[in-house]
C-alpha positions in Angstrom: 99.6 85.3 124.1 103.0 84.2 122.8 104.7 86.1 120.0 104.5 83.2 117.5 100.8 82.5 117.7 97.8 84.4 116.4 94.2 84.6 117.4 91.2 83.8 115.1 89.0 86.8 114.4 85.4 87.4 113.5 84.3 88.2 110.0 84.5 91.9 109.4 83.0 92.7 106.0 84.4 96.2 105.8 83.5 99.6 107.3 80.0 99.6 108.8 77.6 101.4 106.5 79.9 101.0 103.5 78.5 98.4 101.1 81.1 96.0 99.6 81.2 95.5 95.9 79.9 92.4 94.2 80.7 91.0 90.8 83.8 92.0 89.0 86.1 94.2 91.1 89.4 94.4 89.1 89.9 94.3 85.4 93.0 94.7 83.3 92.4 95.1 79.5 95.3 94.9 77.0 97.7 96.0 79.6 101.3 96.3 78.4 104.3 97.3 80.4 107.8 97.7 79.1 111.2 98.4 80.7 113.3 99.6 77.9 113.2 97.0 75.2 111.9 94.3 77.6 108.2 93.7 77.6 107.2 92.6 81.1 103.4 92.4 80.5 102.2 91.7 76.9 98.6 92.9 76.2 97.4 91.2 79.4 93.7 90.7 80.0 92.2 89.3 83.2 89.7 90.1 85.9 89.1 89.3 89.6 85.6 89.1 91.1 84.9 90.7 94.5 85.6 88.5 97.4 87.7 86.0 95.4 91.3 84.9 96.1 93.4 84.8 93.0 97.0 83.6 93.1 99.6 84.4 90.4 102.3 81.8 89.9 105.2 81.4 87.5 108.9 82.0 87.1 110.7 85.1 88.4 110.5 87.9 85.8 107.2 86.7 84.3 105.3 89.9 85.3 103.5 88.9 88.4 104.8 91.6 90.8 104.5 94.2 88.0 100.7 93.7 88.1 100.6 94.4 91.8 102.7 97.5 91.4 100.4 98.8 88.6 97.4 98.3 90.9 99.2 100.2 93.6 100.0 103.0 91.1 103.7 102.5 91.8 104.1 102.0 88.0 102.0 103.1 85.0 101.1 100.9 82.1 102.4 101.8 78.6 99.2 100.6 77.0 95.8 99.4 78.1 93.4 100.2 80.9 93.0 99.1 84.6 89.6 99.4 86.3 89.0 98.9 90.1 85.4 98.8 91.4 84.0 100.2 88.2 86.4 103.2 88.2 89.3 103.6 85.8 92.7 103.6 87.5 94.6 104.3 84.3 94.3 106.7 82.7 92.7 108.8 85.5 93.1 112.1 87.3 95.3 112.3 90.5 92.2 112.8 92.6 90.5 109.7 91.2 93.7 107.6 91.7 93.9 108.7 95.3 90.3 107.6 95.9 90.8 104.3 94.3 94.0 103.7 96.2 92.0 103.8 99.4 90.3 100.6 98.4 93.6 98.7 98.0 96.1 97.5 100.6 99.4 95.9 99.8 101.9 93.8 101.9 105.4 93.9 100.4 108.3 91.4 100.6 110.4 93.8 102.8 107.7 94.9 105.3 108.3 98.7 104.6 107.4 99.7 108.2 108.4 103.2 109.5 111.4 102.4 111.6 111.0 105.5 113.8 107.4 104.8 114.7 106.0 102.3 117.3 104.1 99.3 116.1 100.8 101.0 117.1 101.6 104.2 115.2 102.7 102.2 112.1 99.1 100.9 112.0 97.2 104.0 112.9 99.1 106.6 110.8 97.4 106.0 107.5 93.8 105.6 108.9 94.2 109.0 110.7 96.0 110.9 107.9 94.4 109.4 104.8 90.9 108.3 106.0 90.4 111.0 108.6 89.7 108.5 111.3 89.9 109.8 114.9 93.0 108.7 116.8 90.9 106.8 119.4 89.0 104.9 116.7 92.2 104.1 114.8 93.9 102.8 118.0 90.9 100.7 118.8 91.1 99.1 115.3 94.9 98.7 115.6 94.6 96.9 118.9 92.0 94.5 117.4 94.3 93.8 114.5 97.3 93.3 116.7 95.4 90.8 118.7 94.5 89.1 115.4 98.1 88.7 114.4 99.3 87.8 117.9 101.3 90.9 118.7 99.3 92.8 121.3 102.1 92.9 123.8 104.5 94.5 121.2 102.4 97.6 120.3 104.9 100.0 122.0 108.0 98.6 120.3 109.6 99.8 117.1 110.1 97.5 114.1 113.8 97.0 114.8 112.9 95.3 118.0 110.8 92.6 116.3 111.7 89.5 114.3 111.1 89.4 110.6 108.0 87.3 111.0 106.6 89.8 113.6 107.4 92.7 111.3 105.5 91.1 108.5 102.5 90.5 110.7 102.5 94.2 111.6 102.6 95.0 107.9 99.6 92.8 107.4 97.7 94.5 110.2 98.7 97.9 108.8 97.2 97.0 105.4 94.0 95.8 107.0 93.7 98.9 109.1 92.6 100.8 106.0 89.7 98.3 105.6 90.6 97.7 101.9 88.4 96.0 99.5 91.5 94.5 97.8 94.6 93.0 99.5 97.7 92.6 97.4 100.3 90.1 98.7 103.7 90.2 97.0 105.9 87.2 98.0 105.2 88.1 101.7 107.3 85.3 103.1 110.3 85.5 100.7 112.4 87.6 103.1 111.7 85.5 106.2 113.7 82.7 107.8 112.0 79.4 107.1 110.9 78.9 110.7 108.9 82.1 110.6 107.0 81.5 107.4 104.3 79.2 108.8 103.1 81.9 111.3 102.6 84.5 108.6 100.9 82.1 106.3 98.5 81.0 109.0 97.5 84.7 109.6 96.8 85.1 105.9 94.8 81.8 105.8 92.6 83.2 108.6 92.0 86.4 106.6 91.1 84.5 103.5 88.7 82.2 105.4 87.2 84.8 107.7 86.7 88.0 105.7 85.3 89.0 102.4 88.4 90.9 101.3 89.4 90.2 97.7 93.0 88.9 97.5 95.5 89.0 94.7 98.6 87.0 95.7 102.0 86.4 94.2 103.8 83.5 95.9 106.1 80.6 95.5 104.4 78.9 98.5 102.4 76.4 96.4 100.6 74.7 99.3 99.4 78.1 100.5 98.2 78.9 97.0 96.3 75.6 96.9 94.7 76.3 100.3 93.5 79.8 99.8 92.9 80.3 96.1 89.6 80.3 94.1 91.6 80.6 90.9 95.3 80.2 90.0 96.9 82.0 87.0 100.1 80.6 85.5 102.3 83.4 84.0 105.2 83.1 81.6 106.9 85.9 79.7 104.2 88.5 80.6 101.2 86.4 79.6 98.7 84.0 81.3 99.3 80.6 79.7 97.0 78.7 82.0 94.2 79.5 84.5 91.9 77.4 86.6 90.9 76.1 90.0 93.8 75.1 92.2 92.9 71.5 92.0 93.1 71.6 88.3 96.3 73.6 88.0 98.3 71.7 90.7 97.0 68.2 89.9 96.2 68.2 86.1 98.0 71.1 84.4 97.5 71.2 80.7 100.4 73.3 79.6 104.0 71.9 79.4 105.4 75.1 80.9 103.1 74.8 83.9 104.1 71.2 84.5 107.8 72.2 84.2 107.4 75.0 86.6 105.5 73.0 89.2 107.9 70.1 89.0 110.6 72.5 90.0 108.8 74.2 93.0 106.7 71.4 94.5 
């Protein structure tokens, strides 16, 4: 298989024997986040149902990435509560936070791979150390995922030997290795050369169409958002100013700010 293609994969609804959630999976209630005097999120309320794909759009600095970082517990809200799969993430004990974090995977803009580890070990490290999976089982899962993202022949390489697009596909495989219920995607193509973007987006489209993973995505790739989203939320100044199905948001937006933003990016 060439390095710039990927293989389709069968639907994998999570760890065998572990029931997936139905109904509401993520809820933010009156969440406020400030950095100094600047309010990034302003009493934000929204929810995401299990298995749905929700895309956050809007200008830079409108609070979209802050939401993902709160869900990953990289930041804490100043006010409000966050609930994942019926369990409160904030406020919560450290033990409770660790358990909830196991349900969430994130793919960052800058890959964040371990440079001193091979591709295979980048993918197996967390399942072995965090989930207690056996090395053999973790490696079997990693090989399946590397086949999915078209990188089987690169498993013994280190990240520095791969292109940016290949590194991002490894990062996607690493996130999926934890069998998360929620996959957070933070501008995953923004650091890539333009010719590498399509391959990464195609992998994510396959995941969206072929698994029941809940996806919360921040992107400026509007065609991708239109393709994979069940719902699109338009953010401005830390608030949702418009929400709806992609056909509605992209074709018939109601808010002037949404129309202004889309005219600049489409």
